[in-house]
N, C-alpha and C positions, 0 to 999 in steps of 0.2 A: 266277300270276308268281314268289311266293316260296315255296319249300320249306317254310317254317314254316307256311303258311297250310293245309297239309293236316291239321294238327292230331295229327300223330305226335311223340310225346316221351318222353323216358325220364329220370326223376327217381330218383336214389339218396340215400336218406336213411339217417344214422348218429348215433349217440346222442353221449353225453358225451365230449368231446376235451380230454384233459389231457396235453399233449405237453411234454416236458422234454428229449428225448433225439433225435438224428439217428437215422433209421431207413431211409433211403434204400438203404444198402448192402448190406441183407438180401437173400436170395435163395431161401428156402424156397418151394417149391412152393405151399402155401397162401396164403403172402403174396404172392406173385407174381400169385396168381389173385384175391386180392382187391384189389391195385391195377388190375388189369385191369377189374374189376367197377367200381371209382371211376372209372376214366378214361374208360370207353366210354358212360356216361352223358351226356345233353346238358347237364346239371347234377346237381352232388353237393352235399350238405348236410351240415355236423356242427355240434353245439351246442359252441362253444368255451368252455369251462369253466375259464377262468384269466385272469390278466392277462397282457397282452404288454409286457414293460417290460424296461429295462435297470435295473441296480442301484440307481441315484440316481432314479428316477422313481417319484414315489409313495411312501407311508409305511404299514407295516404296520397294520391295523385289528386289533381284538380280535376273536378266531374261535375256537371249538371245533374246528373243522375244519381241513384242511390249507391253509395261506396259498401259494394256487398262483400260479406266476410261471413264464412263458414267454419264453425270449430272444427277441426279434426276429428273429435270422436263421432261427430255426427255422420261421417262415412259409413260407419256400422250400421246406421238407419237406412242409407241408400242400400247397402248389400241386403239389409232385411227384407227390403221392399222387392228385391229381385233384379236391381241394375246392376248389369253385367260390364257395361262398357260405357264411358261418357266422352263427350266433345267438349274440348276447352276453349275453342277458338270463338272468341265472343267479345263485346265491348267492355264487360266487365272483369274480364281475366287480368286486365293490367290497374284494376281499382288501386292496389296497393303495390304498384311499380313493379321493377324486375324483382324485388324481394319476394313480391307477392305471388309472382310466376313460380320462381324456384321453390317457394315453400308449396304450393299447390302440388307442383310435380313431385315432391319429397313424399307428401301427405298421401296423396294418389297412390304412390308405388308401395310405400310401407303398409297401405291397407289392402294392396293387392287388386286395386282397381283400374284395368288397363285404358288408356287415355289415348287422345290424338288432338293435335291443334295448337299446342304449345310448346317451347323446348327451351333448351339451354343457348340456341343459336336458331339460324333459319331452318338449316338442313334437319335439325331434329323436330322442329315445329311442323315440317312438311311429311315426317315420316308417319306411315301407318302404324296404328296401335292394334293388338291383336288380342282376341278372346278366344280359349278353347271352348266348345261346346259338344254334346252328344251328336248334335246333326251337322257337326263340322266346324272349321275354323272360320270365323269372321274377323275381315279385315276393315277399319275405319280410318278413313282421312276426313281431316276436319279444315274448313277454312272461314274466314269472316271478310265480308265487306264493310262491316261496321267496326271503326277503330280509328283512334288519333295517330298521326304519322310516327310518333314515339314509341306506340305501344307495338310495332313490328319487330319482329325478330331480325336480327341483323347477321349476314354471312360471316362464317368462319373464314380467316386466311392463315396463311402459313407463319405469319408473323404477328397476329394478333387475334385474340378470341373474338367468337361472335357475340351477339347481344340477345338477351333472354325476350321473349315475346311470343307474338301470336303469329300464325301461316295467314299472312295477308293476302287479301284479293282485292288490289288496287284496282281503279277503273275510272274512267274520263266521262263526264257528262257533256253534251254539247245542246245548247239551246239555240233553236231556230226561232228568229223572230221575222218580220216583214220589214221591207225597206224603209219605209217611214221610221220604224222604230231603231232599225240598225244607223240609219244616219244621224238620229238622235243621241244615241249611245256613243259613236264614233265623235260626234262632236262635244260630248261631256267627256270622253278621254282627252281630248285636246286642251279644251278650257281648264280642265284640272289638274294638268300635268302628267296624266296617267301615261299617255303615250311617249312623252320623253322619258319617264321612269323607264320602259319597257327598251328604250334605246342605252340606256345608262346600263342597264343590269347585262345588256348583251357583251357590254365592255368590261364586266366585273367578273366574278368568281362563279357563274352559272353556265350549265351546259346549254347546247341549242335546245334541247328538249325541254328544258326547264324555262326558258323564254322563247314561247312559240312565234311572239311579234305578230303585229296586225297586219292585215292586206284590206284590200277594197271590199271583201268579203267575209272576213273573219277578224274578229278582236277579241280581247279579254276584258271583262267587267268585273271588278271585285274579285278576280281570280277565277272567275266563270267562263267557259269558252262561249262566244255567242257568234252565230252565223247568218248570213243574210239568207233569207227565202221568202217563199210567197205567203207563208202563214206563221203560226205559232206551234212549237212540238219539241218535246224532250227525248234525247237518247242518250243511251249508256254503251259503253264498251269496255269489257275487262281488259286488265294490263295483259298483253301477250305472253310476258317473262311469269307472272304468277298463275296464268291460267295454265301454260305449259308445265311448270314446275309442281303444280298441284295434280295436274292429270297424268304426270310422270309417277306421282305417288299412287296414284288410283291404279294405273297398269301394274306397278309393282305388287300390291295388294292382289290384284287379280291374277298373278302368277304365283302368289305366296299363300293364298287362302281359299276356301272353298265359297265364301260368301264375302261380298263386299257392300259396305254402306257408306255413303258419303253425306257429310254434315256441312250445311251452308248456313251462316247466320249472314242475315241480311235486314236493314232497314229501309232500303232504298225503295221509293215508291214512284209510280207514274201513271199514265191512262186518265180516265174520266173523273175516278174518285179523287185525283188529285185537285181537281179544278172544283169539286161539289162538294167535299166532305167539309162538314163545320167542326169537326172534332177527329184526333187520330184515330179513334177507334173506329171510324167508318171508310178509313182507307182500305181498298182492297186490290188493288193490283199493283203487283211488285215490277220495279224496273226492269229494262231488257236483260239486264245482266243474270237476272234469276234463271229464265228460261236457256239463254245462251251458255252458261255453266253446267246446268243441271242436264241438259242434253248431252254436252260435250262429256260430262262424269260418266253418263250410262253409255254413252259409244267408246269411252275407254275401258268399260268392264264393270260399272256400279251396278248391283242388283236392285238398290233401293237410294234415293235422294232424299235426305230429310232435313227441310228447310226450317228455320224458326227466325226469331228475332222482333215480329211485329207485337208479340203478346196476345195476338188474336189469330184464330184458324181462319187459314185462305184455303185456294181451291187445290184440287189434285188433279194431277195429268197423268196419264198412262202412256208413255212414251216407249215404242218399241218394245210393248208388253209389260214395261216396269214401270213401278210408281215414281212419282215426283210428289212429296208432300211440299207445298211453297210456304207453308207455314202449319207447323203442329200447335201453334199458340204456346200457352205456359201450361205447365205440370204442376209443379209446387211453386206457390208466389209469396213466399213468406219475407218477403223485401222490407216488412215494416218493423220486424222485430230485431233489426241488428242492435247490437249492444253499443256502439259507438258511433259518433259522426264527426268528422273532421271540422276544425274550427273554421276554415273557409266556407264551407256549407252554410253552417249558423249565421256567419257574416252575409251571406247572400239575402237572407230575411231580417237582417238587423236585429240579430239575436246575440247576446251578450253571453259572458262566461259561465253565467249562472244557469243557462238553458240546457235540457236535456233532450234526447232523442224524440221524445213525446212531443216537445215545444216544436221542434224542426218539422216533425211530421205535419202536426196541427197547421202551421204555417205553410208548408208546401202544398197542402191539399185543401187549404181553407176549410179546415174540420170536415175533411170527406167530401167537399162540393167541386173539387176539379182532380184531375190526373186519374190515375187507376182507379182509387176506391168510388169514384162517381159514376162509371160506367160499367154496367154488367158483362159486356163483352169481352173484357179484358178477363173475366173469371170463368169463363166458359169455353170449353174446347174439347179436345178428344184425345184418344190413345188408339194407335193404330195397332193391329194384329196383323201382320203380314205373313201369309200362308203358303208355303212352296212345296208343290209336289213333282217329283221327276225333275228336278232341277230348274223349275219355272214357277213364277208366281201363278197361284190359283184362285185365292181367295182374300181379301183385304175386311178385316170386320173394324168398324169404327166405333169405339166405346165412347159416349158422350159423357163427359166429367164437367162438375162445377166446383169451384174453389171457395165457396163462403163468402159471396158477394153479400153486402150488407151485414155482416158478422162484425164482431169486433176485432179491432187488431190482433188481439192475443189469439185468435180462433181463425181468422180467414187465411186462405193460402193454401190450405190443404185438400187434395182432391179427393172426391167422391163420385163413382158412376151413378149418373141420374137415369130416371125412366120418364114415363109419362108424357105431359106436353113439353117440360123443358127439354127432354131428350129430342123430341121431333124437330123442337125450335133451333137446337144445335145442328142437327144433322141436315135440317133445311138449309141452313145458311151454308154448310159446306157443299151442298149439293148444287146450291144456286152458284156459288163460286166455282164449282168444277165442271157445269155445263158449258162455257166456252172452250175448254179443252175436249169436249166430246164426252167425259167421263159420267157414266151412268151409275148412280148410288141409289141402291133399293133401302127403304126404311122397314127392316124386319125384326120384331121383338126387340123394340126399342132400341136397335144397333143401326149403323149405316154399313150396309154391305156392298162391296164391289166384286162382281164375278168374272175372273179372269180365266176361267177354265175353257 
């Protein structure tokens, strides 16, 4: 009786969206092609990595990154692009504090843009968001492993309200070192009084899990857990409660929607590139938590996992027939045309009250010689068009995009679909990073294609 019961569905997913300028007036062929890709899907998703707020909503927090802010009227631009649903769980959600979180929620609701990943309390931050489409109802669950402790939403109680914030994915990192190094670190802890500080904390206002203590084979060094081993390695493990509560939301969405998308924001890297990369743009292997959570999300009912956070495209894994995009890279990258910069950000570069945003950005990037403007890899990514037939993923098309590397601040950051050698270069990177997962990506007509039929 219903067309949606056929199980045919198209979902387009894109990465980090940091929108600060109107874009709907542009008409380049590559831009118009991208708009067509976004609009023709049954549902289109982006990670909204900003605070949607007016000037007097929220107060700036301390950050070493860009204090992202998007004017509420620009949500019409997102809708014009074809964006149907957004994730808000990321490290920029709290750039303007609890007030910024609440303003973002309010403006998204007023604009009719479904969202997930932040809330007025922890339960709300973990709730799925839903969008109704011709191809069926899509549920979105969003979480982030990149946040500061005070950014995470707090639980509601019968006697006190919860705390606005993000849906957190806490994790623990363990550093394994050889015996000689471990003994030297243990001696340092003793000589500098760190070991006694642990002992004092155990007798103070801390729970046992907050003060793990040292043993002959385990110790804490500057807040990092270090264990004795035969060599050197790093492992990460997701917090059991955060994992289970977010997966509970995935299972809820599975029962309440026809299709389920999970969004995971992660900055944590591991692997060989962590030891060899000379710039962040060259990091290519996410920490263990990315695969751990992504696999668990699909086991819980997700159809697609959309990862982001590195601002670069990473590998794609097909797990149990369903795609995991470990990073979709950046979609809209207008993080240099924000109207205001907080005072303490200027102070980091010894800039006085007469300085403006352009002065800050010149200092931060050494006039474009470092940071994002210096590396093309941050400005080249893809948009993934996921096509389902008979309730199963059948085909994924990777549309290569470029966001104006080398252009002026006023222009760069807007995505266009590219072709030729640049398209091949972008898809080749994704293909190389996907090969370890056994994923086969063909280059056809300037696009990357994954055939799952």
